[in-house]
BAMARKOL-392404 format. One line per 5 residues: number of its first residue (from 1); their letters; for each residue z negated, y negated, x of C-alpha. Coordinates in nm, 3 decimals, always signed. Layout:
N
NUM> a> Z:Y:X ~ ...
END
This chain:
176
1> mahwe> -3.492:+4.500:+0.896 ~ -3.847:+4.494:+1.049 ~ -4.139:+4.432:+0.875 ~ -4.221:+4.099:+1.006 ~ -3.883:+3.978:+0.921
6> klaaa> -3.956:+4.091:+0.582 ~ -4.262:+3.877:+0.586 ~ -4.090:+3.603:+0.711 ~ -3.807:+3.592:+0.445 ~ -4.075:+3.640:+0.170
11> ivlif> -4.250:+3.342:+0.323 ~ -3.938:+3.100:+0.327 ~ -3.838:+3.221:-0.034 ~ -4.187:+3.136:-0.153 ~ -4.182:+2.827:-0.006
16> lvvai> -3.833:+2.744:-0.171 ~ -3.926:+2.812:-0.483 ~ -4.249:+2.599:-0.460 ~ -4.064:+2.318:-0.351 ~ -3.789:+2.329:-0.628
21> kfwpq> -4.071:+2.373:-0.879 ~ -4.242:+2.052:-0.770 ~ -3.942:+1.842:-0.658 ~ -3.936:+1.521:-0.828 ~ -3.723:+1.551:-1.120
26> ptlse> -3.538:+1.216:-1.255 ~ -3.719:+1.076:-1.591 ~ -3.477:+1.052:-1.892 ~ -3.458:+0.664:-1.841 ~ -3.347:+0.733:-1.504
31> lgrqa> -3.087:+0.953:-1.582 ~ -2.982:+0.715:-1.842 ~ -2.946:+0.392:-1.601 ~ -2.771:+0.656:-1.354 ~ -2.527:+0.777:-1.607
36> qsala> -2.453:+0.415:-1.741 ~ -2.410:+0.259:-1.403 ~ -2.173:+0.559:-1.304 ~ -1.971:+0.507:-1.610 ~ -1.936:+0.122:-1.536
41> dgnyt> -1.806:+0.205:-1.148 ~ -1.585:+0.483:-1.277 ~ -1.784:+0.747:-1.144 ~ -1.705:+0.995:-1.428 ~ -1.856:+1.290:-1.228
46> laysa> -2.180:+1.156:-1.198 ~ -2.201:+0.992:-1.511 ~ -2.114:+1.318:-1.686 ~ -2.359:+1.493:-1.429 ~ -2.631:+1.260:-1.533
51> yrqav> -2.565:+1.250:-1.922 ~ -2.549:+1.646:-1.903 ~ -2.881:+1.658:-1.761 ~ -3.037:+1.412:-2.003 ~ -2.865:+1.614:-2.278
56> alapa> -3.050:+1.924:-2.177 ~ -3.386:+1.764:-2.131 ~ -3.368:+1.594:-2.476 ~ -3.091:+1.733:-2.711 ~ -3.195:+1.528:-2.982
61> aakfh> -3.124:+1.228:-2.838 ~ -2.794:+1.074:-2.984 ~ -2.767:+0.778:-2.732 ~ -2.718:+1.071:-2.462 ~ -2.439:+1.248:-2.668
66> lglar> -2.304:+0.907:-2.711 ~ -2.295:+0.846:-2.333 ~ -2.123:+1.193:-2.247 ~ -1.859:+1.076:-2.532 ~ -1.802:+0.772:-2.358
71> vyeat> -1.739:+1.002:-2.026 ~ -1.505:+1.211:-2.219 ~ -1.315:+0.915:-2.351 ~ -1.284:+0.754:-2.021 ~ -1.139:+1.092:-1.895
76> gdfaq> -0.903:+1.138:-2.138 ~ -1.069:+1.423:-2.332 ~ -1.066:+1.274:-2.674 ~ -1.141:+1.629:-2.857 ~ -1.474:+1.650:-2.666
81> ateev> -1.558:+1.287:-2.712 ~ -1.509:+1.343:-3.092 ~ -1.747:+1.645:-3.061 ~ -2.018:+1.466:-2.901 ~ -2.024:+1.160:-3.130
86> riahe> -2.030:+1.466:-3.422 ~ -2.349:+1.558:-3.276 ~ -2.477:+1.236:-3.245 ~ -2.408:+1.154:-3.579 ~ -2.577:+1.477:-3.687
91> lspsa> -2.891:+1.359:-3.498 ~ -2.890:+0.981:-3.614 ~ -2.602:+0.971:-3.912 ~ -2.460:+0.608:-3.949 ~ -2.132:+0.465:-4.080
96> allke> -2.058:+0.316:-3.732 ~ -2.045:+0.662:-3.615 ~ -1.833:+0.790:-3.866 ~ -1.590:+0.508:-3.771 ~ -1.609:+0.622:-3.435
101> idrlt> -1.524:+0.984:-3.500 ~ -1.220:+0.869:-3.685 ~ -1.123:+0.640:-3.403 ~ -1.164:+0.918:-3.129 ~ -0.967:+1.145:-3.386
106> alrde> -0.678:+0.903:-3.390 ~ -0.666:+0.873:-2.981 ~ -0.689:+1.232:-2.988 ~ -0.365:+1.257:-3.220 ~ -0.221:+0.974:-3.036
111> aknir> -0.272:+1.179:-2.717 ~ -0.101:+1.488:-2.858 ~ +0.219:+1.274:-2.951 ~ +0.219:+1.109:-2.581 ~ +0.182:+1.474:-2.414
116> adlae> +0.489:+1.573:-2.642 ~ +0.686:+1.242:-2.563 ~ +0.585:+1.315:-2.197 ~ +0.721:+1.661:-2.212 ~ +1.100:+1.517:-2.336
121> vgeil> +1.075:+1.266:-2.080 ~ +1.022:+1.527:-1.804 ~ +1.291:+1.769:-1.928 ~ +1.532:+1.490:-1.880 ~ +1.395:+1.374:-1.565
126> srhpd> +1.460:+1.748:-1.453 ~ +1.842:+1.692:-1.539 ~ +1.864:+1.350:-1.411 ~ +1.576:+1.293:-1.152 ~ +1.726:+0.953:-1.048
131> frdgw> +1.689:+0.793:-1.415 ~ +1.458:+0.494:-1.336 ~ +1.384:+0.422:-1.667 ~ +1.271:+0.773:-1.731 ~ +1.013:+0.772:-1.457
136> vhsay> +0.900:+0.443:-1.574 ~ +0.840:+0.585:-1.918 ~ +0.673:+0.876:-1.757 ~ +0.444:+0.647:-1.559 ~ +0.355:+0.452:-1.895
141> dlyrl> +0.283:+0.768:-2.100 ~ +0.074:+0.920:-1.770 ~ -0.120:+0.571:-1.779 ~ -0.175:+0.600:-2.124 ~ -0.332:+0.975:-2.092
146> kddag> -0.573:+0.785:-1.829 ~ -0.397:+0.973:-1.555 ~ -0.399:+0.695:-1.310 ~ -0.303:+0.953:-1.021 ~ +0.019:+1.076:-1.203
151> akkal> +0.134:+0.737:-1.330 ~ +0.107:+0.595:-0.993 ~ +0.323:+0.908:-0.864 ~ +0.591:+0.826:-1.108 ~ +0.568:+0.485:-1.056
156> drale> +0.649:+0.516:-0.705 ~ +0.913:+0.710:-0.795 ~ +1.058:+0.452:-1.000 ~ +1.023:+0.192:-0.758 ~ +1.161:+0.409:-0.483
161> ldpny> +1.452:+0.418:-0.678 ~ +1.463:+0.037:-0.778 ~ +1.183:-0.157:-0.591 ~ +1.283:-0.492:-0.770 ~ +1.267:-0.321:-1.134
166> epalq> +1.069:-0.580:-1.312 ~ +0.911:-0.335:-1.585 ~ +0.789:-0.123:-1.321 ~ +0.633:-0.416:-1.112 ~ +0.466:-0.528:-1.448
171> lktyl> +0.313:-0.214:-1.527 ~ +0.181:-0.140:-1.127 ~ -0.039:-0.425:-1.223 ~ -0.234:-0.239:-1.442 ~ -0.281:+0.077:-1.218
176> r> -0.585:+0.081:-1.026
END
């Protein structure tokens, strides 16, 4: 590489470092608003990112840990949601947060039971792929685990087997 190419590369590198350093960063309140809005819109990736940035900037702010817990809960990760609420409780102890920990722990345990049930239904469906009720049961379990895509796929299979099956049609109204 010629001397002038090295010089040009160094200038570009310096420019990028300066640009990144002085690029305007969102404030905590902007991150909080962005995260809340994204969570309300179901954009969990953006909500997660904004809450993670807020926690990195203000790790002692319980409200951002609670927001992150809401994202984890919305995506069905009850163990992580519980952990974030525990952190929030350590930062700002309250009886309400203890109740929230209990609620999320119960949801985590329920999710574990649903996954076990789903595995059993999956075994049955592997032997009897035309078992319409098994597909509806599987769709309901996946819906309860907040796996809308998986629930829709299982429900589509049930409706493929019986397009007029009332329980499947009813469940379809709950899926986005």
